[in-house]
All heavy atoms as a GROMACS GRO file, in nm:
protein
  619
    1MET      N    1  23.078 -12.855   9.992
    1MET     CA    2  23.050 -12.806   9.858
    1MET      C    3  23.048 -12.654   9.861
    1MET      O    4  22.995 -12.595   9.953
    1MET     CB    5  22.918 -12.862   9.811
    1MET     CG    6  22.878 -12.817   9.674
    1MET     SD    7  22.723 -12.890   9.620
    1MET     CE    8  22.616 -12.856   9.756
    2ASN      N    9  23.105 -12.597   9.758
    2ASN     CA   10  23.112 -12.452   9.748
    2ASN      C   11  22.990 -12.402   9.671
    2ASN      O   12  22.975 -12.428   9.552
    2ASN     CB   13  23.242 -12.411   9.678
    2ASN     CG   14  23.263 -12.263   9.677
    2ASN    OD1   15  23.169 -12.185   9.684
    2ASN    ND2   16  23.387 -12.223   9.669
    3ASP      N   17  22.902 -12.329   9.738
    3ASP     CA   18  22.780 -12.280   9.674
    3ASP      C   19  22.805 -12.173   9.570
    3ASP      O   20  22.717 -12.138   9.493
    3ASP     CB   21  22.682 -12.228   9.780
    3ASP     CG   22  22.626 -12.340   9.865
    3ASP    OD1   23  22.610 -12.451   9.814
    3ASP    OD2   24  22.598 -12.316   9.984
    4LYS      N   25  22.927 -12.116   9.566
    4LYS     CA   26  22.960 -12.014   9.467
    4LYS      C   27  22.997 -12.075   9.332
    4LYS      O   28  23.008 -12.004   9.234
    4LYS     CB   29  23.075 -11.928   9.518
    4LYS     CG   30  23.038 -11.845   9.638
    4LYS     CD   31  23.151 -11.758   9.684
    4LYS     CE   32  23.109 -11.677   9.805
    4LYS     NZ   33  23.214 -11.589   9.852
    5LEU      N   34  23.015 -12.206   9.328
    5LEU     CA   35  23.048 -12.273   9.203
    5LEU      C   36  22.921 -12.295   9.120
    5LEU      O   37  22.812 -12.306   9.175
    5LEU     CB   38  23.114 -12.408   9.231
    5LEU     CG   39  23.244 -12.404   9.311
    5LEU    CD1   40  23.291 -12.545   9.342
    5LEU    CD2   41  23.351 -12.328   9.235
    6THR      N   42  22.939 -12.304   8.990
    6THR     CA   43  22.826 -12.326   8.901
    6THR      C   44  22.785 -12.472   8.901
    6THR      O   45  22.868 -12.560   8.882
    6THR     CB   46  22.863 -12.283   8.757
    6THR    OG1   47  22.901 -12.146   8.759
    6THR    CG2   48  22.748 -12.304   8.662
    7LYS      N   49  22.657 -12.496   8.922
    7LYS     CA   50  22.601 -12.631   8.909
    7LYS      C   51  22.564 -12.650   8.763
    7LYS      O   52  22.494 -12.567   8.705
    7LYS     CB   53  22.475 -12.648   8.994
    7LYS     CG   54  22.501 -12.686   9.135
    7LYS     CD   55  22.370 -12.715   9.205
    7LYS     CE   56  22.394 -12.734   9.352
    7LYS     NZ   57  22.272 -12.744   9.429
    8HIS      N   58  22.613 -12.756   8.704
    8HIS     CA   59  22.581 -12.788   8.566
    8HIS      C   60  22.478 -12.900   8.567
    8HIS      O   61  22.511 -13.015   8.600
    8HIS     CB   62  22.707 -12.832   8.490
    8HIS     CG   63  22.812 -12.725   8.484
    8HIS    ND1   64  22.818 -12.634   8.382
    8HIS    CD2   65  22.913 -12.694   8.569
    8HIS    CE1   66  22.920 -12.552   8.403
    8HIS    NE2   67  22.979 -12.586   8.516
    9ILE      N   68  22.354 -12.867   8.534
    9ILE     CA   69  22.250 -12.968   8.521
    9ILE      C   70  22.282 -13.046   8.395
    9ILE      O   71  22.304 -12.987   8.289
    9ILE     CB   72  22.110 -12.905   8.511
    9ILE    CG1   73  22.085 -12.808   8.627
    9ILE    CG2   74  22.002 -13.012   8.502
    9ILE    CD1   75  22.090 -12.867   8.765
   10VAL      N   76  22.288 -13.179   8.405
   10VAL     CA   77  22.330 -13.259   8.290
   10VAL      C   78  22.217 -13.347   8.239
   10VAL      O   79  22.128 -13.385   8.314
   10VAL     CB   80  22.454 -13.344   8.324
   10VAL    CG1   81  22.575 -13.256   8.347
   10VAL    CG2   82  22.431 -13.434   8.444
   11ASP      N   83  22.223 -13.375   8.111
   11ASP     CA   84  22.127 -13.463   8.046
   11ASP      C   85  22.177 -13.606   8.064
   11ASP      O   86  22.264 -13.652   7.989
   11ASP     CB   87  22.116 -13.426   7.897
   11ASP     CG   88  22.012 -13.510   7.825
   11ASP    OD1   89  21.929 -13.574   7.892
   11ASP    OD2   90  22.016 -13.512   7.702
   12SER      N   91  22.127 -13.674   8.167
   12SER     CA   92  22.175 -13.806   8.201
   12SER      C   93  22.066 -13.881   8.277
   12SER      O   94  21.992 -13.820   8.355
   12SER     CB   95  22.301 -13.796   8.288
   12SER     OG   96  22.338 -13.920   8.341
   13THR      N   97  22.060 -14.010   8.256
   13THR     CA   98  21.965 -14.091   8.333
   13THR      C   99  22.021 -14.125   8.471
   13THR      O  100  21.947 -14.162   8.560
   13THR     CB  101  21.929 -14.221   8.259
   13THR    OG1  102  22.050 -14.293   8.232
   13THR    CG2  103  21.857 -14.194   8.129
   14ASN      N  104  22.152 -14.109   8.488
   14ASN     CA  105  22.219 -14.148   8.612
   14ASN      C  106  22.262 -14.028   8.698
   14ASN      O  107  22.253 -14.032   8.820
   14ASN     CB  108  22.341 -14.234   8.577
   14ASN     CG  109  22.392 -14.315   8.692
   14ASN    OD1  110  22.323 -14.333   8.791
   14ASN    ND2  111  22.514 -14.362   8.682
   15LEU      N  112  22.310 -13.921   8.634
   15LEU     CA  113  22.362 -13.804   8.704
   15LEU      C  114  22.262 -13.689   8.693
   15LEU      O  115  22.202 -13.670   8.588
   15LEU     CB  116  22.495 -13.759   8.643
   15LEU     CG  117  22.621 -13.838   8.674
   15LEU    CD1  118  22.612 -13.982   8.633
   15LEU    CD2  119  22.740 -13.772   8.608
   16GLU      N  120  22.246 -13.615   8.802
   16GLU     CA  121  22.154 -13.501   8.802
   16GLU      C  122  22.228 -13.371   8.771
   16GLU      O  123  22.187 -13.294   8.687
   16GLU     CB  124  22.084 -13.492   8.937
   16GLU     CG  125  21.975 -13.390   8.942
   16GLU     CD  126  21.895 -13.398   9.070
   16GLU    OE1  127  21.887 -13.506   9.131
   16GLU    OE2  128  21.839 -13.294   9.109
   17TRP      N  129  22.337 -13.346   8.847
   17TRP     CA  130  22.418 -13.228   8.821
   17TRP      C  131  22.562 -13.254   8.863
   17TRP      O  132  22.590 -13.345   8.939
   17TRP     CB  133  22.364 -13.102   8.888
   17TRP     CG  134  22.342 -13.108   9.038
   17TRP    CD1  135  22.224 -13.130   9.102
   17TRP    CD2  136  22.440 -13.089   9.141
   17TRP    NE1  137  22.242 -13.127   9.238
   17TRP    CE2  138  22.375 -13.102   9.265
   17TRP    CE3  139  22.577 -13.063   9.142
   17TRP    CZ2  140  22.440 -13.089   9.387
   17TRP    CZ3  141  22.643 -13.051   9.264
   17TRP    CH2  142  22.574 -13.064   9.384
   18ILE      N  143  22.652 -13.169   8.808
   18ILE     CA  144  22.794 -13.178   8.844
   18ILE      C  145  22.845 -13.037   8.871
   18ILE      O  146  22.789 -12.938   8.822
   18ILE     CB  147  22.878 -13.247   8.734
   18ILE    CG1  148  22.871 -13.171   8.602
   18ILE    CG2  149  22.834 -13.390   8.716
   18ILE    CD1  150  22.957 -13.231   8.492
   19GLN      N  151  22.949 -13.030   8.951
   19GLN     CA  152  23.009 -12.904   8.990
   19GLN      C  153  23.159 -12.928   9.001
   19GLN      O  154  23.201 -13.036   9.046
   19GLN     CB  155  22.953 -12.863   9.126
   19GLN     CG  156  22.940 -12.719   9.152
   19GLN     CD  157  22.869 -12.693   9.285
   19GLN    OE1  158  22.877 -12.770   9.379
   19GLN    NE2  159  22.798 -12.583   9.292
   20TYR      N  160  23.239 -12.830   8.962
   20TYR     CA  161  23.384 -12.847   8.969
   20TYR      C  162  23.449 -12.726   9.033
   20TYR      O  163  23.421 -12.612   8.996
   20TYR     CB  164  23.441 -12.868   8.828
   20TYR     CG  165  23.590 -12.898   8.828
   20TYR    CD1  166  23.639 -13.017   8.879
   20TYR    CD2  167  23.680 -12.806   8.778
   20TYR    CE1  168  23.775 -13.044   8.880
   20TYR    CE2  169  23.817 -12.831   8.778
   20TYR     CZ  170  23.863 -12.951   8.829
   20TYR     OH  171  23.998 -12.977   8.831
   21ASP      N  172  23.536 -12.754   9.131
   21ASP     CA  173  23.614 -12.650   9.196
   21ASP      C  174  23.756 -12.658   9.140
   21ASP      O  175  23.832 -12.748   9.174
   21ASP     CB  176  23.615 -12.672   9.347
   21ASP     CG  177  23.685 -12.562   9.424
   21ASP    OD1  178  23.775 -12.496   9.368
   21ASP    OD2  179  23.649 -12.542   9.542
   22LYS      N  180  23.787 -12.566   9.047
   22LYS     CA  181  23.915 -12.568   8.977
   22LYS      C  182  24.033 -12.551   9.073
   22LYS      O  183  24.134 -12.619   9.061
   22LYS     CB  184  23.918 -12.457   8.872
   22LYS     CG  185  24.039 -12.462   8.782
   22LYS     CD  186  24.052 -12.340   8.691
   22LYS     CE  187  23.944 -12.333   8.588
   22LYS     NZ  188  23.972 -12.231   8.484
   23LYS      N  189  24.018 -12.462   9.169
   23LYS     CA  190  24.127 -12.434   9.263
   23LYS      C  191  24.158 -12.556   9.350
   23LYS      O  192  24.273 -12.593   9.370
   23LYS     CB  193  24.091 -12.315   9.351
   23LYS     CG  194  24.205 -12.269   9.440
   23LYS     CD  195  24.164 -12.151   9.525
   23LYS     CE  196  24.190 -12.023   9.449
   23LYS     NZ  197  24.170 -11.903   9.532
   24ALA      N  198  24.054 -12.622   9.402
   24ALA     CA  199  24.072 -12.737   9.490
   24ALA      C  200  24.082 -12.869   9.414
   24ALA      O  201  24.114 -12.972   9.473
   24ALA     CB  202  23.956 -12.745   9.589
   25LYS      N  203  24.053 -12.866   9.283
   25LYS     CA  204  24.049 -12.987   9.198
   25LYS      C  205  23.952 -13.090   9.253
   25LYS      O  206  23.979 -13.208   9.260
   25LYS     CB  207  24.189 -13.047   9.182
   25LYS     CG  208  24.285 -12.958   9.108
   25LYS     CD  209  24.421 -13.021   9.099
   25LYS     CE  210  24.462 -13.032   8.955
   25LYS     NZ  211  24.592 -13.095   8.940
   26GLU      N  212  23.834 -13.042   9.294
   26GLU     CA  213  23.729 -13.128   9.348
   26GLU      C  214  23.610 -13.129   9.253
   26GLU      O  215  23.564 -13.025   9.208
   26GLU     CB  216  23.685 -13.080   9.486
   26GLU     CG  217  23.795 -13.093   9.589
   26GLU     CD  218  23.760 -13.031   9.722
   26GLU    OE1  219  23.665 -12.950   9.730
   26GLU    OE2  220  23.831 -13.062   9.819
   27LEU      N  221  23.561 -13.248   9.227
   27LEU     CA  222  23.445 -13.268   9.141
   27LEU      C  223  23.330 -13.319   9.226
   27LEU      O  224  23.346 -13.415   9.301
   27LEU     CB  225  23.478 -13.370   9.031
   27LEU     CG  226  23.364 -13.414   8.941
   27LEU    CD1  227  23.313 -13.297   8.857
   27LEU    CD2  228  23.408 -13.528   8.851
   28TYR      N  229  23.217 -13.252   9.216
   28TYR     CA  230  23.097 -13.293   9.288
   28TYR      C  231  22.998 -13.351   9.188
   28TYR      O  232  22.973 -13.290   9.084
   28TYR     CB  233  23.032 -13.173   9.359
   28TYR     CG  234  23.121 -13.110   9.463
   28TYR    CD1  235  23.213 -13.011   9.428
   28TYR    CD2  236  23.114 -13.149   9.596
   28TYR    CE1  237  23.296 -12.953   9.523
   28TYR    CE2  238  23.195 -13.091   9.692
   28TYR     CZ  239  23.285 -12.994   9.654
   28TYR     OH  240  23.367 -12.936   9.749
   29ILE      N  241  22.942 -13.465   9.222
   29ILE     CA  242  22.841 -13.527   9.136
   29ILE      C  243  22.721 -13.564   9.221
   29ILE      O  244  22.732 -13.636   9.320
   29ILE     CB  245  22.895 -13.654   9.066
   29ILE    CG1  246  23.016 -13.619   8.978
   29ILE    CG2  247  22.784 -13.720   8.984
   29ILE    CD1  248  23.077 -13.740   8.907
   30GLN      N  249  22.605 -13.513   9.179
   30GLN     CA  250  22.477 -13.549   9.241
   30GLN      C  251  22.412 -13.653   9.152
   30GLN      O  252  22.387 -13.628   9.033
   30GLN     CB  253  22.386 -13.426   9.253
   30GLN     CG  254  22.247 -13.457   9.304
   30GLN     CD  255  22.245 -13.499   9.449
   30GLN    OE1  256  22.299 -13.431   9.535
   30GLN    NE2  257  22.182 -13.611   9.478
   31PHE      N  258  22.386 -13.769   9.207
   31PHE     CA  259  22.323 -13.878   9.131
   31PHE      C  260  22.172 -13.871   9.148
   31PHE      O  261  22.121 -13.828   9.252
   31PHE     CB  262  22.375 -14.013   9.179
   31PHE     CG  263  22.518 -14.038   9.141
   31PHE    CD1  264  22.621 -13.994   9.222
   31PHE    CD2  265  22.549 -14.102   9.022
   31PHE    CE1  266  22.754 -14.015   9.187
   31PHE    CE2  267  22.681 -14.123   8.986
   31PHE     CZ  268  22.782 -14.079   9.068
   32ARG      N  269  22.102 -13.914   9.047
   32ARG     CA  270  21.955 -13.915   9.052
   32ARG      C  271  21.904 -14.006   9.163
   32ARG      O  272  21.795 -13.986   9.215
   32ARG     CB  273  21.896 -13.955   8.917
   32ARG     CG  274  21.926 -13.851   8.810
   32ARG     CD  275  21.836 -13.862   8.690
   32ARG     NE  276  21.872 -13.762   8.592
   32ARG     CZ  277  21.830 -13.636   8.594
   32ARG    NH1  278  21.750 -13.597   8.689
   32ARG    NH2  279  21.867 -13.551   8.501
   33SER      N  280  21.983 -14.104   9.200
   33SER     CA  281  21.945 -14.196   9.308
   33SER      C  282  21.953 -14.129   9.445
   33SER      O  283  21.911 -14.186   9.545
   33SER     CB  284  22.036 -14.318   9.306
   33SER     OG  285  22.172 -14.280   9.325
   34GLY      N  286  22.009 -14.007   9.449
   34GLY     CA  287  22.011 -13.932   9.573
   34GLY      C  288  22.148 -13.909   9.632
   34GLY      O  289  22.163 -13.823   9.718
   35GLY      N  290  22.250 -13.982   9.594
   35GLY     CA  291  22.382 -13.967   9.653
   35GLY      C  292  22.457 -13.848   9.596
   35GLY      O  293  22.452 -13.821   9.476
   36LEU      N  294  22.525 -13.774   9.685
   36LEU     CA  295  22.612 -13.665   9.644
   36LEU      C  296  22.754 -13.704   9.681
   36LEU      O  297  22.781 -13.739   9.796
   36LEU     CB  298  22.574 -13.535   9.716
   36LEU     CG  299  22.666 -13.415   9.695
   36LEU    CD1  300  22.673 -13.375   9.547
   36LEU    CD2  301  22.621 -13.297   9.781
   37TYR      N  302  22.844 -13.702   9.582
   37TYR     CA  303  22.982 -13.744   9.602
   37TYR      C  304  23.079 -13.633   9.567
   37TYR      O  305  23.056 -13.557   9.473
   37TYR     CB  306  23.014 -13.866   9.514
   37TYR     CG  307  22.945 -13.991   9.561
   37TYR    CD1  308  22.813 -14.015   9.528
   37TYR    CD2  309  23.012 -14.086   9.637
   37TYR    CE1  310  22.748 -14.131   9.570
   37TYR    CE2  311  22.949 -14.202   9.678
   37TYR     CZ  312  22.817 -14.224   9.645
   37TYR     OH  313  22.755 -14.338   9.687
   38LYS      N  314  23.189 -13.627   9.643
   38LYS     CA  315  23.298 -13.535   9.614
   38LYS      C  316  23.419 -13.620   9.578
   38LYS      O  317  23.460 -13.708   9.654
   38LYS     CB  318  23.330 -13.448   9.734
   38LYS     CG  319  23.452 -13.361   9.714
   38LYS     CD  320  23.471 -13.255   9.822
   38LYS     CE  321  23.497 -13.308   9.957
   38LYS     NZ  322  23.536 -13.204  10.055
   39TYR      N  323  23.477 -13.592   9.460
   39TYR     CA  324  23.596 -13.662   9.411
   39TYR      C  325  23.715 -13.569   9.423
   39TYR      O  326  23.705 -13.451   9.391
   39TYR     CB  327  23.576 -13.706   9.266
   39TYR     CG  328  23.468 -13.810   9.251
   39TYR    CD1  329  23.335 -13.772   9.240
   39TYR    CD2  330  23.499 -13.945   9.249
   39TYR    CE1  331  23.235 -13.867   9.229
   39TYR    CE2  332  23.399 -14.040   9.237
   39TYR     CZ  333  23.267 -14.000   9.228
   39TYR     OH  334  23.168 -14.094   9.217
   40PHE      N  335  23.828 -13.623   9.469
   40PHE     CA  336  23.947 -13.543   9.498
   40PHE      C  337  24.052 -13.552   9.388
   40PHE      O  338  24.066 -13.656   9.322
   40PHE     CB  339  24.010 -13.591   9.630
   40PHE     CG  340  23.916 -13.581   9.747
   40PHE    CD1  341  23.839 -13.689   9.786
   40PHE    CD2  342  23.903 -13.462   9.817
   40PHE    CE1  343  23.753 -13.680   9.894
   40PHE    CE2  344  23.817 -13.452   9.925
   40PHE     CZ  345  23.741 -13.561   9.963
   41ASP      N  346  24.129 -13.444   9.372
   41ASP     CA  347  24.242 -13.438   9.279
   41ASP      C  348  24.204 -13.472   9.136
   41ASP      O  349  24.275 -13.543   9.066
   41ASP     CB  350  24.356 -13.529   9.326
   41ASP     CG  351  24.413 -13.485   9.460
   41ASP    OD1  352  24.431 -13.363   9.479
   41ASP    OD2  353  24.439 -13.572   9.546
   42VAL      N  354  24.090 -13.419   9.093
   42VAL     CA  355  24.040 -13.444   8.958
   42VAL      C  356  24.088 -13.331   8.865
   42VAL      O  357  24.059 -13.215   8.890
   42VAL     CB  358  23.886 -13.450   8.956
   42VAL    CG1  359  23.834 -13.471   8.815
   42VAL    CG2  360  23.836 -13.559   9.050
   43PRO      N  361  24.162 -13.366   8.760
   43PRO     CA  362  24.206 -13.262   8.665
   43PRO      C  363  24.087 -13.198   8.593
   43PRO      O  364  23.984 -13.262   8.572
   43PRO     CB  365  24.294 -13.337   8.565
   43PRO     CG  366  24.320 -13.470   8.625
   43PRO     CD  367  24.211 -13.497   8.724
   44GLU      N  368  24.104 -13.072   8.556
   44GLU     CA  369  23.997 -13.003   8.486
   44GLU      C  370  23.959 -13.074   8.356
   44GLU      O  371  23.843 -13.074   8.315
   44GLU     CB  372  24.038 -12.859   8.457
   44GLU     CG  373  23.927 -12.776   8.398
   44GLU     CD  374  23.963 -12.630   8.380
   44GLU    OE1  375  24.081 -12.593   8.398
   44GLU    OE2  376  23.872 -12.553   8.347
   45SER      N  377  24.056 -13.138   8.292
   45SER     CA  378  24.028 -13.209   8.166
   45SER      C  379  23.926 -13.322   8.185
   45SER      O  380  23.846 -13.349   8.095
   45SER     CB  381  24.158 -13.265   8.107
   45SER     OG  382  24.218 -13.357   8.196
   46ILE      N  383  23.925 -13.384   8.301
   46ILE     CA  384  23.827 -13.490   8.329
   46ILE      C  385  23.688 -13.428   8.344
   46ILE      O  386  23.589 -13.481   8.293
   46ILE     CB  387  23.868 -13.570   8.454
   46ILE    CG1  388  23.996 -13.649   8.429
   46ILE    CG2  389  23.756 -13.661   8.501
   46ILE    CD1  390  23.983 -13.761   8.327
   47PHE      N  391  23.680 -13.315   8.413
   47PHE     CA  392  23.553 -13.245   8.427
   47PHE      C  393  23.499 -13.203   8.290
   47PHE      O  394  23.381 -13.224   8.260
   47PHE     CB  395  23.570 -13.123   8.518
   47PHE     CG  396  23.454 -13.027   8.514
   47PHE    CD1  397  23.330 -13.064   8.564
   47PHE    CD2  398  23.468 -12.901   8.460
   47PHE    CE1  399  23.222 -12.975   8.560
   47PHE    CE2  400  23.362 -12.812   8.456
   47PHE     CZ  401  23.239 -12.850   8.506
   48VAL      N  402  23.584 -13.146   8.207
   48VAL     CA  403  23.544 -13.103   8.073
   48VAL      C  404  23.499 -13.224   7.991
   48VAL      O  405  23.400 -13.218   7.919
   48VAL     CB  406  23.659 -13.027   8.003
   48VAL    CG1  407  23.628 -13.001   7.857
   48VAL    CG2  408  23.686 -12.895   8.075
   49GLY      N  409  23.571 -13.335   8.005
   49GLY     CA  410  23.533 -13.458   7.935
   49GLY      C  411  23.397 -13.507   7.979
   49GLY      O  412  23.316 -13.551   7.897
   50LEU      N  413  23.370 -13.499   8.109
   50LEU     CA  414  23.239 -13.542   8.161
   50LEU      C  415  23.129 -13.453   8.106
   50LEU      O  416  23.024 -13.502   8.064
   50LEU     CB  417  23.242 -13.538   8.314
   50LEU     CG  418  23.111 -13.574   8.385
   50LEU    CD1  419  23.065 -13.715   8.350
   50LEU    CD2  420  23.129 -13.561   8.537
   51LEU      N  421  23.152 -13.322   8.106
   51LEU     CA  422  23.051 -13.229   8.053
   51LEU      C  423  23.017 -13.260   7.907
   51LEU      O  424  22.903 -13.250   7.866
   51LEU     CB  425  23.102 -13.085   8.061
   51LEU     CG  426  23.071 -13.004   8.185
   51LEU    CD1  427  23.129 -12.864   8.172
   51LEU    CD2  428  22.923 -12.998   8.214
   52GLY      N  429  23.118 -13.297   7.830
   52GLY     CA  430  23.097 -13.320   7.687
   52GLY      C  431  23.065 -13.462   7.648
   52GLY      O  432  23.037 -13.489   7.531
   53ALA      N  433  23.065 -13.553   7.743
   53ALA     CA  434  23.044 -13.694   7.711
   53ALA      C  435  22.901 -13.721   7.664
   53ALA      O  436  22.806 -13.664   7.719
   53ALA     CB  437  23.075 -13.780   7.833
   54GLY      N  438  22.888 -13.806   7.566
   54GLY     CA  439  22.756 -13.846   7.518
   54GLY      C  440  22.679 -13.921   7.625
   54GLY      O  441  22.559 -13.903   7.640
   55SER      N  442  22.748 -14.005   7.700
   55SER     CA  443  22.688 -14.077   7.812
   55SER      C  444  22.765 -14.039   7.938
   55SER      O  445  22.878 -14.084   7.959
   55SER     CB  446  22.695 -14.228   7.791
   55SER     OG  447  22.656 -14.295   7.910
   56LYS      N  448  22.704 -13.954   8.019
   56LYS     CA  449  22.770 -13.908   8.142
   56LYS      C  450  22.793 -14.024   8.240
   56LYS      O  451  22.897 -14.033   8.304
   56LYS     CB  452  22.686 -13.801   8.213
   56LYS     CG  453  22.640 -13.687   8.124
   56LYS     CD  454  22.750 -13.593   8.087
   56LYS     CE  455  22.698 -13.466   8.023
   56LYS     NZ  456  22.686 -13.468   7.880
   57GLY      N  457  22.696 -14.114   8.250
   57GLY     CA  458  22.708 -14.228   8.340
   57GLY      C  459  22.822 -14.321   8.299
   57GLY      O  460  22.898 -14.368   8.384
   58ARG      N  461  22.834 -14.345   8.171
   58ARG     CA  462  22.942 -14.431   8.121
   58ARG      C  463  23.078 -14.365   8.142
   58ARG      O  464  23.174 -14.429   8.185
   58ARG     CB  465  22.922 -14.464   7.974
   58ARG     CG  466  23.025 -14.564   7.922
   58ARG     CD  467  22.999 -14.605   7.778
   58ARG     NE  468  22.875 -14.680   7.770
   58ARG     CZ  469  22.775 -14.653   7.685
   58ARG    NH1  470  22.785 -14.554   7.598
   58ARG    NH2  471  22.666 -14.725   7.684
   59TYR      N  472  23.086 -14.236   8.116
   59TYR     CA  473  23.212 -14.162   8.136
   59TYR      C  474  23.252 -14.168   8.284
   59TYR      O  475  23.367 -14.192   8.317
   59TYR     CB  476  23.196 -14.017   8.090
   59TYR     CG  477  23.326 -13.939   8.089
   59TYR    CD1  478  23.404 -13.931   7.975
   59TYR    CD2  479  23.371 -13.874   8.204
   59TYR    CE1  480  23.523 -13.860   7.974
   59TYR    CE2  481  23.489 -13.803   8.204
   59TYR     CZ  482  23.565 -13.797   8.088
   59TYR     OH  483  23.683 -13.728   8.089
   60HIS      N  484  23.155 -14.146   8.371
   60HIS     CA  485  23.182 -14.154   8.515
   60HIS      C  486  23.236 -14.292   8.552
   60HIS      O  487  23.336 -14.303   8.624
   60HIS     CB  488  23.055 -14.123   8.596
   60HIS     CG  489  23.068 -14.156   8.740
   60HIS    ND1  490  23.020 -14.273   8.793
   60HIS    CD2  491  23.127 -14.089   8.842
   60HIS    CE1  492  23.048 -14.276   8.922
   60HIS    NE2  493  23.111 -14.166   8.954
   61ALA      N  494  23.171 -14.396   8.504
   61ALA     CA  495  23.212 -14.533   8.537
   61ALA      C  496  23.351 -14.566   8.484
   61ALA      O  497  23.430 -14.632   8.551
   61ALA     CB  498  23.110 -14.633   8.484
   62MET      N  499  23.383 -14.518   8.365
   62MET     CA  500  23.510 -14.553   8.302
   62MET      C  501  23.626 -14.463   8.343
   62MET      O  502  23.739 -14.510   8.354
   62MET     CB  503  23.494 -14.550   8.150
   62MET     CG  504  23.400 -14.658   8.096
   62MET     SD  505  23.378 -14.647   7.917
   62MET     CE  506  23.542 -14.684   7.861
   63LYS      N  507  23.601 -14.336   8.366
   63LYS     CA  508  23.710 -14.240   8.386
   63LYS      C  509  23.723 -14.185   8.529
   63LYS      O  510  23.828 -14.133   8.565
   63LYS     CB  511  23.694 -14.120   8.292
   63LYS     CG  512  23.687 -14.154   8.147
   63LYS     CD  513  23.825 -14.171   8.091
   63LYS     CE  514  23.816 -14.186   7.940
   63LYS     NZ  515  23.947 -14.193   7.880
   64ILE      N  516  23.616 -14.194   8.608
   64ILE     CA  517  23.617 -14.125   8.738
   64ILE      C  518  23.601 -14.222   8.856
   64ILE      O  519  23.682 -14.220   8.949
   64ILE     CB  520  23.506 -14.017   8.743
   64ILE    CG1  521  23.530 -13.913   8.634
   64ILE    CG2  522  23.498 -13.953   8.881
   64ILE    CD1  523  23.415 -13.819   8.609
   65LYS      N  524  23.500 -14.303   8.852
   65LYS     CA  525  23.459 -14.385   8.967
   65LYS      C  526  23.574 -14.461   9.034
   65LYS      O  527  23.585 -14.459   9.157
   65LYS     CB  528  23.350 -14.483   8.922
   65LYS     CG  529  23.288 -14.561   9.034
   65LYS     CD  530  23.175 -14.647   8.981
   65LYS     CE  531  23.105 -14.721   9.092
   65LYS     NZ  532  22.992 -14.799   9.042
   66TYR      N  533  23.656 -14.527   8.957
   66TYR     CA  534  23.762 -14.610   9.015
   66TYR      C  535  23.900 -14.545   9.010
   66TYR      O  536  23.997 -14.605   9.052
   66TYR     CB  537  23.766 -14.746   8.944
   66TYR     CG  538  23.636 -14.821   8.956
   66TYR    CD1  539  23.554 -14.839   8.845
   66TYR    CD2  540  23.592 -14.870   9.079
   66TYR    CE1  541  23.433 -14.906   8.856
   66TYR    CE2  542  23.472 -14.937   9.090
   66TYR     CZ  543  23.392 -14.955   8.979
   66TYR     OH  544  23.273 -15.021   8.990
   67ASN      N  545  23.908 -14.423   8.960
   67ASN     CA  546  24.037 -14.358   8.942
   67ASN      C  547  24.066 -14.247   9.042
   67ASN      O  548  24.180 -14.201   9.052
   67ASN     CB  549  24.049 -14.301   8.801
   67ASN     CG  550  24.050 -14.412   8.697
   67ASN    OD1  551  24.117 -14.512   8.716
   67ASN    ND2  552  23.974 -14.395   8.591
   68TYR      N  553  23.965 -14.202   9.117
   68TYR     CA  554  23.983 -14.091   9.209
   68TYR      C  555  23.922 -14.126   9.344
   68TYR      O  556  23.815 -14.187   9.351
   68TYR     CB  557  23.920 -13.962   9.153
   68TYR     CG  558  23.982 -13.922   9.023
   68TYR    CD1  559  23.925 -13.957   8.901
   68TYR    CD2  560  24.103 -13.853   9.021
   68TYR    CE1  561  23.984 -13.924   8.781
   68TYR    CE2  562  24.165 -13.820   8.902
   68TYR     CZ  563  24.105 -13.856   8.783
   68TYR     OH  564  24.165 -13.824   8.664
   69LYS      N  565  23.990 -14.083   9.449
   69LYS     CA  566  23.934 -14.100   9.582
   69LYS      C  567  23.810 -14.012   9.594
   69LYS      O  568  23.802 -13.906   9.532
   69LYS     CB  569  24.037 -14.060   9.689
   69LYS     CG  570  24.151 -14.156   9.699
   69LYS     CD  571  24.245 -14.116   9.811
   69LYS     CE  572  24.359 -14.216   9.815
   69LYS     NZ  573  24.454 -14.186   9.924
   70TYR      N  574  23.715 -14.057   9.673
   70TYR     CA  575  23.591 -13.982   9.687
   70TYR      C  576  23.537 -13.994   9.829
   70TYR      O  577  23.580 -14.078   9.908
   70TYR     CB  578  23.486 -14.031   9.585
   70TYR     CG  579  23.446 -14.175   9.603
   70TYR    CD1  580  23.344 -14.210   9.690
   70TYR    CD2  581  23.510 -14.276   9.533
   70TYR    CE1  582  23.306 -14.340   9.707
   70TYR    CE2  583  23.473 -14.408   9.548
   70TYR     CZ  584  23.371 -14.440   9.636
   70TYR     OH  585  23.334 -14.570   9.652
   71GLU      N  586  23.442 -13.907   9.855
   71GLU     CA  587  23.371 -13.905   9.983
   71GLU      C  588  23.224 -13.888   9.953
   71GLU      O  589  23.186 -13.803   9.873
   71GLU     CB  590  23.422 -13.787  10.066
   71GLU     CG  591  23.347 -13.761  10.193
   71GLU     CD  592  23.394 -13.635  10.265
   71GLU    OE1  593  23.486 -13.567  10.217
   71GLU    OE2  594  23.334 -13.604  10.369
   72LYS      N  595  23.140 -13.970  10.015
   72LYS     CA  596  22.996 -13.955  10.001
   72LYS      C  597  22.950 -13.847  10.099
   72LYS      O  598  22.978 -13.856  10.218
   72LYS     CB  599  22.922 -14.086  10.027
   72LYS     CG  600  22.775 -14.074   9.998
   72LYS     CD  601  22.703 -14.206  10.006
   72LYS     CE  602  22.558 -14.184   9.964
   72LYS     NZ  603  22.473 -14.295   9.995
   73LEU      N  604  22.885 -13.744  10.048
   73LEU     CA  605  22.844 -13.631  10.131
   73LEU      C  606  22.703 -13.646  10.188
   73LEU      O  607  22.669 -13.581  10.286
   73LEU     CB  608  22.855 -13.500  10.051
   73LEU     CG  609  22.996 -13.469  10.000
   73LEU    CD1  610  22.995 -13.342   9.918
   73LEU    CD2  611  23.095 -13.459  10.114
   74ASN      N  612  22.619 -13.726  10.124
   74ASN     CA  613  22.485 -13.753  10.180
   74ASN      C  614  22.434 -13.885  10.131
   74ASN      O  615  22.488 -13.949  10.047
   74ASN     CB  616  22.386 -13.642  10.148
   74ASN     CG  617  22.345 -13.637  10.002
   74ASN    OD1  618  22.391 -13.715   9.919
   74ASN    ND2  619  22.261 -13.542   9.971
   0.00000   0.00000   0.00000
C-alpha cells in the first residue's frame, strides 16, 4: 500500500476506508471486519463509483468482488 495516497474514510457498515492508486490501477479496501484487500487493474471509474455509491458494501459485492483479482494483505 502506498502511504502517499489519500485514504477515504467511508460511511459504510462493511467498509472502513478505501484508497486508489491511479497510476498502478490498484484499489485498496479496509473492511470493518479487519481484512485489508488490494484489487488489481481497477479502472478509476469503478473507484469513483464506489466513492459515490449509496451502499458501499453492495457496490463492492456487485461491481468489484468477483470482477477483479485481489490479494489479502492482512
